[in-house]
SELUM-449450 format. One record per residue (C-alpha): residue number from 1; residue in one letter; x, y, z. Coordinates in steps of 0.02 Angstrom, whole numbers. Example, Ala and Ser with C-alpha at 12.3 -4.5 7.8 and 13.67 -1.06 7.14 Angstrom:
  nutor  timi      c1      c2      c3
      1     A     615    -225     390
      2     S     684     -53     357
END
This chain:
  nutor  timi      c1      c2      c3
      1     M    -249    -399     819
      2     S    -126    -290     915
      3     E       3    -440     910
      4     L     -15    -446     711
      5     I     -26    -256     664
      6     N     117    -151     741
      7     D     241     -37     667
      8     T     332    -155     572
      9     T     220    -282     533
     10     L     250    -248     324
     11     A     439    -209     327
     12     G     512    -256     179
     13     R     348    -258      69
     14     I     323    -177     -72
     15     A     155    -111     -93
     16     V      56     -39    -237
     17     V    -131      69    -203
     18     T    -218     128    -329
     19     G    -360     269    -305
     20     A    -243     311    -168
     21     S    -264     518    -207
     22     S    -433     523     -84
     23     G    -538     409      23
     24     I    -496     213      39
     25     G    -335     206     -68
     26     E    -263     373      51
     27     A    -306     299     230
     28     T    -229     125     151
     29     A     -84     210      89
     30     R     -36     303     240
     31     Q     -79     137     336
     32     L      32      26     241
     33     A     184     145     241
     34     A     155     165     453
     35     R     205     -33     461
     36     G     334     -41     344
     37     A     281     -40     183
     38     K     380      45      30
     39     V     227     116     -35
     40     A     187     175    -244
     41     L      51     301    -266
     42     L     -46     279    -394
     43     A    -211     374    -451
     44     R    -239     515    -592
     45     R    -232     687    -483
     46     A     -40     723    -490
     47     D     -42     838    -335
     48     R    -132     740    -194
     49     L     -33     613    -241
     50     Q     147     721    -190
     51     D      48     802     -72
     52     L      31     617      12
     53     A     187     561     -46
     54     D     263     713      44
     55     K     188     672     215
     56     I     215     501     211
     57     E     389     507     199
     58     K     413     666     322
     59     T     343     504     459
     60     G     481     404     391
     61     G     396     308     268
     62     T     444     277      92
     63     A     325     331     -64
     64     L     320     357    -252
     65     A     186     468    -334
     66     L     147     402    -491
     67     S     -11     500    -611
     68     V     -87     375    -683
     69     D    -252     323    -759
     70     V    -297     156    -721
     71     T    -400     151    -883
     72     D    -251     177    -995
     73     A    -173       0   -1008
     74     D       6      60   -1070
     75     A      22     187    -939
     76     V       4      69    -814
     77     G     150     -68    -885
     78     A     245      83    -875
     79     A     205     120    -681
     80     A     228     -76    -653
     81     E     394     -45    -733
     82     R     451      92    -637
     83     I     395      28    -498
     84     R     488    -141    -511
     85     R     636      -4    -544
     86     D     645     105    -417
     87     L     573       5    -275
     88     G     562    -155    -305
     89     T     472    -321    -353
     90     V     289    -282    -281
     91     D     223    -410    -182
     92     L      53    -307    -116
     93     L     -65    -243    -227
     94     V    -240    -143    -168
     95     N    -342    -117    -314
     96     N    -435      31    -259
     97     A    -504     150    -421
     98     G    -656     141    -434
     99     V    -809     247    -462
    100     M   -1019     251    -411
    101     L   -1135     330    -525
    102     P   -1311     263    -460
    103     A   -1447     320    -557
    104     P   -1638     230    -635
    105     V   -1593     120    -755
    106     E   -1751     222    -854
    107     E   -1650     390    -881
    108     L   -1534     274   -1002
    109     R   -1381     367    -933
    110     T   -1266     258   -1045
    111     D   -1095     394   -1030
    112     Q   -1124     365    -822
    113     W   -1142     158    -880
    114     Q    -973     161    -978
    115     R    -881     264    -846
    116     Q    -905     135    -710
    117     I    -843     -15    -828
    118     D    -713      91    -908
    119     L    -654     128    -719
    120     N    -726     -14    -619
    121     I    -677    -166    -707
    122     T    -572    -108    -868
    123     G    -461     -29    -745
    124     L    -450    -161    -622
    125     M    -391    -282    -749
    126     N    -272    -156    -809
    127     V    -193    -164    -662
    128     F    -198    -326    -599
    129     G    -131    -375    -782
    130     A      16    -255    -759
    131     F      66    -311    -587
    132     L      29    -523    -598
    133     P     213    -555    -658
    134     Q     277    -467    -491
    135     L     155    -542    -377
    136     V     191    -707    -434
    137     A     387    -696    -441
    138     A     364    -606    -273
    139     G     245    -767    -205
    140     T     387    -895    -256
    141     E     506    -795    -168
    142     R     458    -741     -21
    143     G     304    -859      -2
    144     V     172    -763       0
    145     A     115    -613     -98
    146     D     -76    -506     -83
    147     L    -203    -465    -216
    148     V    -314    -365    -121
    149     N    -476    -323    -223
    150     V    -604    -185    -161
    151     S    -749    -218    -197
    152     S    -931    -173    -123
    153     I   -1078    -221     -25
    154     A   -1157    -179    -189
    155     A   -1104    -343    -266
    156     K   -1212    -451    -177
    157     N   -1378    -347     -95
    158     I   -1508    -226    -197
    159     F   -1501     -69    -200
    160     P   -1618      -3    -315
    161     N   -1540     138    -433
    162     F   -1368      53    -422
    163     A   -1386     -87    -544
    164     V   -1226     -58    -662
    165     Y   -1126      -5    -523
    166     S   -1187    -166    -396
    167     A   -1159    -277    -574
    168     T    -975    -208    -604
    169     K    -938    -238    -404
    170     A   -1007    -414    -414
    171     Y    -876    -429    -571
    172     V    -741    -392    -465
    173     T    -811    -511    -314
    174     Q    -817    -659    -419
    175     L    -677    -624    -499
    176     S    -566    -634    -343
    177     R    -634    -786    -304
    178     H    -578    -863    -469
    179     L    -404    -793    -458
    180     R    -395    -846    -290
    181     A    -409   -1038    -350
    182     E    -289    -997    -487
    183     L    -137    -916    -388
    184     G    -153    -979    -209
    185     E     -44   -1115    -263
    186     K      85    -986    -319
    187     H      81    -906    -143
    188     V     -44    -768    -199
    189     R    -172    -716     -74
    190     V    -306    -663    -132
    191     S    -454    -556     -62
    192     A    -622    -452    -108
    193     I    -655    -335      13
    194     E    -855    -283      27
    195     P    -880     -95     126
    196     G   -1053     -49     162
    197     M   -1082     143     155
    198     T    -918     223     179
    199     H    -878     400     192
    200     S    -734     453      27
    201     E    -767     552    -123
    202     L    -864     428    -214
    203     H   -1023     511    -157
    204     D    -972     676    -227
    205     H    -984     608    -445
    206     V   -1176     547    -379
    207     T   -1284     680    -485
    208     D   -1449     590    -451
    209     R   -1542     683    -318
    210     G   -1638     545    -241
    211     V   -1472     446    -206
    212     Q   -1393     604    -140
    213     E   -1552     620     -13
    214     W   -1543     427      31
    215     T   -1336     425      90
    216     A   -1356     621     174
    217     G   -1491     505     266
    218     I   -1362     392     333
    219     H   -1229     495     344
    220     D   -1183     489     537
    221     I   -1197     295     516
    222     M   -1057     278     378
    223     L    -882     182     401
    224     H    -746     289     387
    225     S    -610     234     253
    226     E    -484     222     413
    227     D    -583      65     448
    228     I    -559      -7     267
    229     A    -389      39     274
    230     E    -356     -47     435
    231     T    -457    -216     390
    232     I    -351    -225     227
    233     V    -193    -218     365
    234     F    -264    -341     452
    235     T    -287    -447     296
    236     V    -109    -426     213
    237     S     -22    -449     409
    238     L    -106    -612     436
    239     P      18    -758     406
    240     P      46    -849     247
    241     R     -54   -1003     287
    242     A    -206    -901     309
    243     N    -302    -808     150
    244     L    -458    -692     197
    245     Q    -548    -743      47
    246     Q    -698    -607      67
    247     V    -709    -476     180
    248     T    -874    -366     214
    249     I    -873    -247     330
    250     M   -1015    -136     356
    251     P   -1093       9     469
    252     T   -1153     -62     621
    253     G   -1319      51     585
    254     Q   -1350     -29     413
    255     P   -1473    -155     414
    256     A   -1430    -221     200
END
């Protein structure tokens, strides 16, 4: 890994990270910038994004902060054009924005069901659709482009009370496999990253008491956001001929 990842590994690449205001998105943006990529930061919280952009700039990186709700297709499309104009053609997209709202299905929290579908599925599709032309153009011109979709171990493992969240992440993983089959010949690598339990603000939105107690009980063994970010950087730093289709990264102490 030390030979593949260094301070200039991603020099010249134009990256977009959604959900960049905290957690995995923030950590990934920092590490991409540290390796030389110009990074566009997308999320709703403008103040958090600008603070991150300022920190990246102060360390010699290049960052563009854009306050965008990924569930708004028009706003995402406008952001894609702004990034192309200000930074260049995007060749690295990290689709990370998401929300986790587990609860027993019998409670019929349909508002939470819809919020997870809107952000984890529709938002991801809005972003993918807006940047696909740039990714294909970059793959054709440069010989490689990367689409990284952040899924979850919940896409394939069974966790009580996580039915809707798990279903949205299963969509992300399966979509990624199909996109890879379609886009590989266009030099666009597609990867699904499936983390286990990770310290992030996802847990702050959980309202179910039982899930809160469960996550509190495994707090000390959770992965850190930086662990996922480093995995993403490694994935997109491989030679163009190599594509990590699906990467599962688990806390050592989490059995399933």
